[in-house]
N, C-alpha and C positions, 0 to 999 in steps of 0.2 A: 504494500500500500504506500502510495506517495502522498505526503502531507506537506503542504507549503504554507507556512504561517508568517505573518509580519506583526511587529509591534509598531503601532502608529499613533499619531496624535489624532484626536477626534473631538467632536462636540456632542455632548450627551443631553438629551431631553428626557428627564425622568417622568414628566407628565405629558402634556400635549405637545405635539411637534410644533416648533415655532414659538413655544412659550419659554419659561425659565430654563436655563441650560447651564452646564458646567463644561469647562475644557478638561478632557481626560486623556489618559493613555488607554489603548485597547488593542486586543488581538484582532487580526483580520486574516482571511484567506487572501493570498496574493492576488491582486487585481480586483478584489472586492472591497466593499465598504467595511470599516471597522465595526465590530459587534460588541454589545454589552448585554449579557455575558458573551464570552468569546465563542467562536465556532465550536459546535458539538463534535467531539471526537468519539465515534462509536465503531467498534471493531469486534471481530470474533476472536476468541481465545486462540493463540497460536499464530496469529497473523504477523508477518514480518513487516515492520514499519520503517520507512525511510523518511525522516522529517527534516525539512529545510526551514530554518528560522532566520528571518532577516529583521534586524533592528533599525527601523526608520525613525527612531526617537532621537532627540538631541542629547541624550544621556545614555550611559551604559546601563545594561539591565542583566538580571539573572532570572532564568526561567527554570521553574521547578515542576516536577510531576511527569515530564515526558521521558519515561523509562518503564521498564518492566515492573509489574506489581505482583507481590509485595517487593519493595525495594528500600533504598535508603532515603529518608525524608530530606537529608541534607544534599542529596545528589542534585546538582544544578548545572546549567549551561550559561556561562558568562559571555555576553555579546557586546562589543563596543559599538558606538554609534556608527551607522552605515555598514556594519559588518554582517555577514551571514554565517551561520554555523549549521552543520549537519549532524544528526544523531540517528543511530540505527538500533532497534531493539525488537524483541518479540513480545507481543501482547501476553501478559501473564494471566493470573487467576481471574475468573469472572467476578465482576463486582462493580460498584459505583465509586469513582475516584474523581480527582480534579487536577487541573494544571493551573499554574499561576505564575506571576512574575513580580519582581520588585525592582525599582530603579535606584535603589540605595542598598544599604546593608540591613534594611528592615526585614523582620520576620513577617509571617502572614498576619500576626495579630498586632503589628505596630505600623503597618502601612498607612499613609495619609494622602489626602488630596488626589491628584491625578492617578497615582499608581494603584489606588484601591479598587479600580475597576478592571484590573488585569487578571481576570480569572475565567475559567471555562470548565465545562463538564467533560469527563473522560470515562466512558462506559465500556466495559469488556463483557461481551455476551458469551455464553457457552456455545459450542459448536451446534449449528442447526437451529439456534433460537430465532424466533420472529418477534421483534420488538413490539410491545403493546402497552407502553407506559408513557407517562408524562414526566418531564424532568423540570424541577424548579430549582434554579440557582439563586440564592440570596445574595444581595449586594448591599454595601454600606459605604457611601462616599462621605468623607468628612475630614475634620481636623480637630485635634485635641479632644478626642472622643469622650474621655473620662474626666474632663475638666468641667467646671461649672458653666463656663461660657463656650463649651465645645459645640460644634455644629455637625449635623449629619443628615443625609438623605438616604432612606432605605427603599429598596425596590426588590421585586422578584422578576427574574429574567429581564432586567433592565428597565422595568416600568413600575411606577408606584400607583396604588389604588387612588382614584378609580379609573386610571388610564391603562391599567395592565389587562392581561388576558382574562376573559370570563370563560369558564369551562362548562360544558353542557353534557349531561349524561341522562340515562334513562333508569328508572327503577329496575332493580334486579341485575344491573350491569356490574361486573367485577372490575374494579378500578385499581390500577397499579401506579404508584408515584415514587419517584426518587427525589429526595430533598438534599441539597448540597449547600454547605455553609463555608465559603471562603472569606467571610467577613472578620472584623476584629472583635466581634461580640458573640457571645453565646445567645441562643434564642429558645423560646418556648412555643412550639408550633401546635396550635389548637384547632381541632375540627369540630364544628358545631353539629349537633344532632345525631352523630353516629360514632360508634367505636371503630377503630381500625386495628389491624394486626401489624405489628412491627416485624417485618420479614428479615431484616438484616441491618447491620451497622458497620461503619468503617471510620478510620482515622486519616483517610487520604492515602495511606500506603497499604494498610491491611484492611480486608473486608471479610466479615463473617456473616454468612447466610445461616439463619437459624433453622433448626429442624422444626417440624410441625409442633412438637410438644414444648418447644422453648419460645415460641412466638407469643409475645405478650400483647394483650389488648390495651388500648390507650385511647384517650381523647386529647391528651396533651403530651408532647414528646420533647424532651430536652435535646438540643443539638449544639455541641460545643464547637469552638473555633476549629476549622479545618476538618470537621467531621461530616458524616453523611448518615442518612437512614432511608431505608426503603419501606413502603407501607402498602397495604391492600385493604380496600373496604368495599362494601356493597350497599348502596342506598336502597331502603325499602319504602321510603316516603318521598313524594314529590314536593317541590318547593324550592325556595332560594336558601342557600346556606353559605357559611364562610369557612375559610381556612386561613389562619393568621397567627402572627407572633402575639403572644399574650402580654408582652411588655407594653405598657401604655405608650411609651415613647415611640414604639415601632408599629403601632396601629393608629397613630395620629398623623395628620398632615405635617410635613416637616416644617419646623418653625422658621427656618431660613428662607423658605419659599412662601410660607403663610404665617406671618406674625400672629400670635394669639389675640383674639378679640374678646375682651371681658364680656361675661354674660350681662344682659340688661338687668337693671335693678327690678324691673317689673316685666313679667312675661307678656308677650303678645303673640298671637297665632302665627303671624308672618315672620317672626324672628328666627324660627327654626321648624322645619318640617320633618327632619330626620336627624340622625346622629352622624355628623361627618367623620369619616375615617380617612386614613391615608397610609402610605408606606407598605409594610409587609402584610398585605391582605389580598386574598384571591376570592373572587365571587364564584359561587357554584350554583348552577341551576339544574335541578333534577326534574325531568319530565316524566309523566306517567307512561309506562310501557303499555302497549295495546293489550297485553295479557294481565296487567296489574289489576288486582282487586281493589275496590274502594276501601278507604280507611274505615275500620269498624266504628260504628257509632255506639257509644256507651248507652246501655238501656237501663242500668241501675241508677238510682239517685246519687249524684256526686256528693262527696264530702265537701264541706264549705270551710275555707280558711280565709283570713284577711291579713295582708301585710300592709301595715300603715307606716308611711314614711313622712315624718314631720321635721320641722326645724327645732333645734335645741335652743331654748331660751338662754342657756348659759354660753352658747356659741362655741364651746369646746367639748366634743366635736360639733361641727355645724348641724349634723342630723342625728335623729334617733329613730330607731325602728321598733315596731311592736307587732307581734303576731297574735291575732285573735282567733280563738277556736270556740264557736258557740257550743260545742259538745263538751268542752272541758269546764271544770269548776272555775269560778272567777278567781283571779290572783288575790293574794292576801293584801290587805290595806297597809301601806307603810306606817310605821309609828310616827306620831306627831313630831315634827322637827327633824326627822331623819332625812339625810341627804345621801344620794348615791354617788359614787365615784364616777367620773366620766368614762364611758366605754365606747371604743370604736368597733362595735360588733353588733349585728342584729341577732335576735334570738334564733335558736335552731328551729327549722321547720321539719317536722317528723311525718313522713308519709309511709304508706304500706304498699308493698309490691302488689300490682294488679288492682288496686283500689283507685277508681277515678276520683280525682280531686280538683275542685275549682279554687284557685287562689286569686282573690281579688286584691290587686295592688292599688292602694289608695294613696295618691300623692297630695299631701297637705303642705308641701313646700311652695316657694315662690318661683321655682325653676322646673322645667320639664325633666323627666327621667324615663327610664325603661329598665326592666329587669330581665337578665339572661339566666336561664336555668342550666348552668354549666354542667355538661356531662349527661343531661337528661335526654332520653330518646323520645321526643315529643313531636307534634306537628309543627311545621315550619312557622305558621302564623303566630304561635305562642313563644317562639324562640327568643324574641326580645331585641332584635336589631331594627330599630325604627327606620322605616323607609326602604328596607331591603328584604328581610325574611318574610315568609308568606308566599303568595303568588302574585303575578303581575296585576291581577284584578282585585287583590285583597292583601295589601302589604301590612306588616306589623306597624301599629301606630306608636308615636310618642305618647307619653302620659302627661298631659299638661297640668299645671297647678290646679288643684281643686277637682281633678278628674280621677277616674279609676279605669283599670283594665283587668279583665278576668282571663287568667291563663289556665287552660285545662290540660291535665296530664294524667296518664295511667302508667305509672312506672313499671317497666317490664323486668327490672332486676333490683335486688336489694344492694345497698352500698352507700358510700360516702361521696356526696356531691357538694356543689356550691351554688348559692344564688347571689348574684351581684349586679350592680349597675352596669349597663352597656352604653351609658351616655358618654359624650365626648368630653365632658368637663372633668378634669382630673380631681377637682375638689370633692367629687362624690366618692370616688374610690379611696381618697385619702381621709375621708370623714365618716367611714363606717357604714356605707350603703352596701352591705354584703352580710352573709351569714352562712352557717353550715346547713346543708340540706341532706337529711338522713332518711334513707328508705330501708324499712325493716321488712322481714318476712311476715306473712299473715300470722296473726296470733302472738307475734313477738312484741315485747315492750322495750322501751329504751330505759335501761337501768344504769344510772351513773355508778352504781356499786361495782360494776365491772366493765363499763363502757364509757370512755372519756374522749371528748372531742377537743383538739388543740389547734387553734387557728392562728396563723402567723400573718400579720398585716403591717401597714405603715400608717402612722398618724403624727400630726404636729402637736407635740406635748410641751406646752410652755413651762419653763423658759428655755427648754433644751432644743427646741426645733423638732425636726422630723426624726422619729425613733422607730425601731422595730418593736412591734407590739405582739404580745402573746395573749390570746383571748381578750383582745381589746385593751390591754393594759401594759405599760412599759415595765412595771414591777409587779408581776402577777404573784398572788399568794401561792404558797406551796400546795401541791395536791396531796391530800391526806388519803393514803391508800393502805391496803392490808397485805401483808406478806402471805404467800400461799394462795393468793387469788390471781387467776389468769385475767389480765386486763386487755381489752381491745382499745388501742390508742388510734384515734382517727386524726391523722395529720393533714392539714390543709394550708397551702400557700396561696394567699390572695393579696400579696403585696402588689405594688405598682410595677416595679421593674426588676425584681430580684430573680433573674433567670437561673442563677447558680448558687442559691441559698443552700447551706449545708446544715444538717441536723445530726446530732450525736447524743446518745444516751450512755452515761458513764456511771460507774460506782467505784469508789476508792481510787479515782483518777484514771481508770481504764474502761474502755468501751465494754458493755455487756453484750450478751447474745439475745436477739429477739427473732421473731419469725414474721416476715412480710407475707400477708395473706391476701391483699387486694391492692390494686392500683386504679385510680380514677373511678372507683365504684365497681370495677369488675373483679370478681374473685380470680385469684391465680389458679391455673390448672394444677393438679396434683404433682406433676413432674417438677414444678417450680417452687413447691412448698418445702422450705428447709430453713433451719436456723442459720443466722448470719450475724456478722458483727454489726452492732447498732450504730452505723455511721453511713449516711446517705446524702446525696444531693436531692433537693426537693424544689423543682422549678416552679415558677409562678403559674397558677392555674392547675396545678397537679395535686392529687390527694393520694395518700398511702394509708392503708390500715395495717398495723403491726400488732402482734401479741407479745406481751411481756409479763413475766411472773417473777417476783422477788422471792427467793427461797427463805429468807429470814428478815427480821427487822433491820432496816438499813435506810440510807438516804441515797437516792440516785439523782443525777442532774441531767436534765434535758438542755443541751447547749445548742444555740443557733447562731450562725454568723454568715456574713457575706463579705466579699472582698472590699466593698465600698464602706463598710461599717468600721468605725474606729475600735469598737469592742464587741464582744459577743454578748448575747442575752441568754439568761438561764431561767429555767423553771425547775425548782426543787420538787422531787417526788419523795415524800416521806412515807415509808412503809412501816407500819406498826404490826406487832405480833397479833394474829387473829385470836379472838377470845374462844 
């Protein structure tokens, strides 16, 4: 196979052609226009490749990834300005890889400005394979990414929402995607409405395709710098859906192109008809198959719940949430003069698998909102992305001040999920408009005696500024637990941008052993159930259920941290001897 590439200067339009643009460096096929991402290299295993690479840039460059896989990640080709270099190699193991370049001594995670767009997909197929997938290459142009005044423009295959590709499928269709991350940042890729199977993962040099019994189900998948993952899913409900990075900064219009506009003090219907998004977002339309059966209509009376969102008179946090259940006894009246500590967390919503439930979301604030039922397999209209989810003749609405919206759901599985705002105003996710959504098996009750939910989020806690919160508090009270009792700990990350948050449970300074039993609300298959060291990454939008039992009276520490945090946060778990 002959491959002729060039490194060239180009002009990149992340949104509409002729609109805002940036000068970049990009790969191109010789004689063709430069591309962002670079030209797709897709070959069969064992193919002999002869690649010619010409550097038409005004600076020297190093090209990585054009070699047999697996290989040496440091293997590169140095090319002076105006020089051409040839490389020859045999395509190695089947898998999803990438190639990239830098015009300095930068590594993949330190590139800036023009060189950040020098990346492309490299796929090796097994002999006789017929490609039937889509490839999504993430990109991130910017400068001083991790500084307070840093700038960045995120896109997928070179375009940012809503100017990127919209994908269209039919119900029952089996869909294969490859996701590649040559950016300086890790990401949390979330699919609305459906679970997907993670088929394989790679680090750019090595690729591992999972066996059937090791493929995990997910609705949110962490992808680190320089890594890839392959996924398969099958939609069974028509409507509009999303696939996006769950980091708020990467699902919002880039500020360097769209300076933020403050919300009006008083809402008016014309100020916003939907929730504007941008950057790493793919729109998905699923059409009904001619053989598709109509969605079943619930014939039994639906259970009724109400989620009330109001403004907090104390202003810290800005909002407070209340869940009302007409079938439950009224809550106890607080003692006279009692004051509650501020909490950035809504109450848990407890549902039952197979039980149809109507949740009326009542907005008593002065701003519009909408609620997304993260991880729930529901009809698109109730998914909660204003102006997008639903169908073209019936789109999900915003919930204006003083209005309500009823979301209907019949959970098909028990597990740990999240409800959270899907509005574009970061103030809502930073002020507690979210909470745990727990689905139990029929006949099961939620007993805190052996079932604890632990939510990680972010809030502005004066006078310290923004802090990591555990169950809505920067200094949570210790959990009082019993030794000899097996606890189910439901871990939820609903921070704004913590894609690589780490969670560790220790006792006497060393990590303990726990058993991971579910991810994103889906139980792990038996082949994946095993004790492991209690040390994991928990990306934003992800949930994990773990089991832990202390053998004797002791104190364990749940420690949480992220690279941008100056210190870690801790939640003590105090185990007393059972009576």
